[in-house]
C-alpha positions, 0 to 999 in steps of 0.5 A, spaced: 504 466 500 497 462 499 494 463 492 486 465 493 485 464 485 486 458 480 492 460 475 487 461 470 484 467 474 490 470 476 492 470 469 486 473 467 486 478 472 492 481 470 491 481 463 485 486 464 491 491 466 492 496 461 500 496 458 504 498 463 511 502 463 517 497 462 521 499 468 514 496 472 516 489 468 523 490 471 520 491 478 516 485 477 522 481 475 527 483 480 521 481 486 520 474 482 527 473 483 528 475 490 521 473 492 520 480 495 513 481 496 510 487 492 503 488 491 503 486 483 500 489 477 493 487 479 493 490 486 497 496 483 492 498 478 486 497 483 490 502 488 491 507 481 484 507 479 482 508 487 487 514 487 484 517 480 477 516 483 479 520 489 483 525 485 488 524 490 494 529 490 497 527 497 499 520 499 503 517 504 505 510 504 507 506 510 512 501 508 514 502 501 519 497 499 523 499 493 517 503 490 513 498 486 507 501 489 509 508 489 509 507 482 502 506 481 500 512 486 505 516 483 502 516 476 495 517 479 498 523 482 501 526 476 494 525 472 491 528 477 494 534 476 500 534 481 502 533 488 506 528 493 507 521 494 511 519 500 515 513 500 518 511 507 522 505 508 527 503 514 533 501 509 537 505 505 539 500 500 531 499 498 530 507 498 536 508 493 533 502 489 527 506 489 529 512 487 532 509 481 526 506 479 522 512 480 527 516 476 527 511 470 519 512 470 519 519 471 516 520 477 521 524 481 517 530 481 512 528 485 515 522 490 519 525 496 523 519 500 524 518 507 529 513 511 525 512 517 520 508 521 514 508 518 509 511 523 514 516 526 515 519 519 507 519 518 507 523 525 513 528 523 510 529 516 505 535 515 497 533 513 492 532 512 492 526 506 488 524 502 490 517 502 494 512 506 497 506 504 499 501 510 504 495 508 509 495 514 509 489 520 503 486 521 504 486 528 505 494 528 498 495 524 493 496 530 498 501 533 499 505 527 491 506 527 491 513 531 496 516 527 493 514 521 486 517 523 490 523 526 493 525 518 488 522 514 483 527 512 475 526 513 473 522 506 479 519 505 482 512 504 486 508 507 488 501 503 492 496 508 495 490 505 496 483 507 489 482 510 488 475 508 495 473 510 496 467 506 490 464 510 493 464 517 488 469 520 483 463 519 488 458 523 486 459 531 492 455 533 496 461 530 497 466 535 503 470 533 504 477 533 503 478 526 497 474 525 494 477 531 495 484 528 492 483 522 486 480 525 486 486 530 486 491 525 481 488 521 476 488 527 478 495 528 476 498 521 470 494 520 467 495 527 468 503 528 463 508 526 469 512 524 470 507 518 467 504 512 471 499 510 471 492 505 475 487 504 478 486 497 480 479 495 486 481 490 493 478 491 493 477 499 487 481 501 487 489 501 482 493 506 479 499 503 476 504 509 473 510 508 475 515 514 468 518 516 471 523 521 
């Protein structure tokens, strides 16, 4: 993944993240060792603050990995008074690993685990949701939007990861399905009257969009 900031800026952003549970450091170390993509502490803190500002209690994650982003959202939900964060992955091994981390953090009471295709799980889960986080295969981003629009409450927030896509979106020669999926999702969220959106250039870029109706 291309770095958008100098090492000094990246390190500075991470120094602004308050002290976090040791289990999150364990999860970050696992990601470094395995080159596993996680949102990282600066983006995690951003998601946590957003969820707290919204008083979000019902959160759905489309693509949750081994629970790193889930942990940030779960902490917010607990501090908001309780609710549910839905963790969704295809892979049973990832789901099992996530359960272990979430248990160690003490967040199990507010997390529900699904081993499923993410959009199918969203469609099958009663809403509405205050916040939806989207980090599935990028080629599937545009096709996920109708289900998101159906399940997210008016005034709710959508957070979409990897919207700078390691600079591939700027390469006109890159016409892969994943890169075009990111481009099309960006177009949909920034041109529709149904959404008010902004792109936050933390890590690999997060689009935050408010659903108007």
